[in-house]
C-alpha positions in Angstrom: -8.8 124.9 250.8 -8.1 125.6 247.1 -5.5 123.2 245.4 -3.0 126.4 245.5 -3.2 126.4 249.3 -1.3 123.1 249.0 1.5 124.2 246.7 4.4 125.5 248.9 6.6 128.1 247.0 9.8 126.6 245.8 11.6 129.7 247.1 10.3 129.0 250.5 11.4 125.2 250.5 14.8 126.4 248.9 15.2 128.7 251.6 14.2 126.2 254.4 16.8 123.7 252.9 19.6 126.2 252.7 19.1 127.6 256.1 20.0 123.8 257.2 23.3 124.1 255.5 22.7 122.4 252.2 25.1 123.2 249.7 24.9 120.0 247.5 21.8 118.2 245.8 21.9 114.5 244.1 18.8 113.7 242.2 17.0 111.9 239.5 14.9 115.0 238.6 11.3 114.5 239.7 8.4 115.7 237.7 6.5 116.7 241.3 9.6 118.8 242.3 10.4 120.6 239.2 10.0 123.9 240.7 12.3 123.4 243.8 15.0 121.7 241.2 14.9 124.7 239.1 15.2 126.9 242.7 18.4 124.5 243.8 20.0 124.2 240.2 19.9 128.2 240.2 21.8 128.4 243.3 25.2 129.1 242.7 26.1 128.1 246.1 24.6 124.5 245.5 26.4 121.8 243.8 23.6 120.2 241.7 24.3 116.5 240.5 21.7 114.5 238.3 22.1 111.0 238.4 20.7 108.1 236.7 19.3 106.4 239.2 17.9 106.6 242.9 20.6 104.5 244.5 23.3 106.7 243.0 21.7 109.6 244.2 22.1 107.9 247.7 25.6 107.0 247.2 26.7 110.0 245.8 25.3 112.1 248.4 26.7 109.7 250.7 30.2 110.5 249.2 29.9 114.1 249.4 28.8 113.7 253.3 31.9 111.8 254.1 33.9 114.6 251.8 32.5 117.4 254.4 29.8 118.5 252.5 25.6 119.0 253.5 24.0 117.3 250.5 19.9 117.2 250.0 18.7 114.0 248.2 15.7 114.7 245.6 13.7 111.9 244.1 9.8 111.1 243.6 8.1 108.4 246.0 8.5 105.6 243.1 12.2 106.1 243.1 12.3 106.1 247.1 10.1 102.8 246.6 13.0 101.6 244.1 16.0 101.9 246.5 14.9 100.7 249.7 18.1 98.7 250.1 20.7 101.5 249.4 18.3 103.5 251.8 19.0 100.8 254.4 22.8 100.4 253.9 23.5 104.1 253.7 20.9 106.0 255.8 20.4 103.2 258.4 23.4 100.6 258.7 25.9 103.2 257.8 24.5 106.0 260.0 24.9 108.6 257.5 22.3 111.4 258.5 21.0 112.0 254.8 17.6 113.9 254.2 15.7 113.0 251.1 13.2 115.3 249.6 11.0 113.1 248.1 8.1 114.1 245.9 4.4 112.4 245.7 4.2 111.6 242.2 0.5 110.2 241.4 -1.1 112.0 244.5 -4.6 112.5 243.7 -6.2 116.2 244.0 -8.9 114.7 246.0 -6.4 113.2 248.7 -4.9 116.7 249.5 -5.8 117.7 253.3 -5.9 113.8 253.9 -3.7 111.4 255.0 -1.4 110.1 252.3 -1.8 106.5 253.6 -5.6 107.3 252.2 -4.2 107.7 248.7 -5.7 105.2 246.1 -2.3 104.9 244.6 0.2 102.6 246.0 2.9 104.6 245.1 1.7 107.4 247.3 0.1 105.1 250.2 3.0 103.0 251.0 5.8 105.5 251.7 4.8 106.9 254.9 4.2 102.9 256.4 7.5 101.5 254.6 9.5 104.4 256.0 8.0 103.6 259.4 8.4 99.9 259.1 12.2 100.8 258.2 12.6 103.0 261.0 13.2 106.2 258.8 11.9 109.4 260.3 9.2 110.8 258.0 8.0 114.6 257.7 5.2 115.2 255.6 4.8 118.6 254.2 1.3 119.6 252.8 1.2 123.5 253.2 3.7 126.3 254.0 2.6 125.7 257.8 4.6 122.7 257.7 8.1 124.3 256.6 9.3 123.9 260.2 9.3 119.9 259.6 12.3 120.3 257.6 14.6 121.8 260.2 13.1 119.1 262.4 13.8 116.4 259.6 17.4 117.7 259.8 17.8 117.8 263.7 16.3 114.2 263.7 18.6 113.0 261.2 21.5 114.3 262.6 20.5 113.3 266.2 19.8 109.7 265.4 22.4 109.5 262.6 20.1 108.3 260.5 18.4 109.4 257.0 15.1 111.0 257.3 12.5 112.0 254.5 10.8 115.3 254.2 7.7 114.3 251.8 6.7 117.0 249.7 3.0 116.2 249.2 2.1 118.5 246.4 3.7 120.7 243.3 5.7 123.3 244.7 4.9 126.6 243.2 7.0 128.6 240.7 7.8 131.9 242.0 
């Protein structure tokens, strides 16, 4: 496969999230998901809130959820690893079914199509096992064929009343 085969169109990701009822985004904008950020920010029906830290993005999303909105939290893998305690308190202990879209910052092109646990970079290879250790459902998106995992992540978060991670394995394509 070509590298471009791993670039899921941002419009397709946007649509997959919107179908799940997402009407708000809290984020620390990340380099990997720029095209998706642009699509979400441009959607007039989505409230887009930039935060100064990932912990703030999670707690702001919790407030939006409690207030009746359907937020998506967007960050990169390093930020996810930075806010594990907040993820635990909000997404597990409080039982808030938040879905996090997490970009795989630092993933090597040579790792595309391979398990992310085989990446040479800790910020990439630790994310899935750390989420498993915490009991956070993890859904890795590698190509457009993985888009149904978005719906699965939302259904799992709702059913289990806990956070779930949608891991974006490569830069979404601009379109």
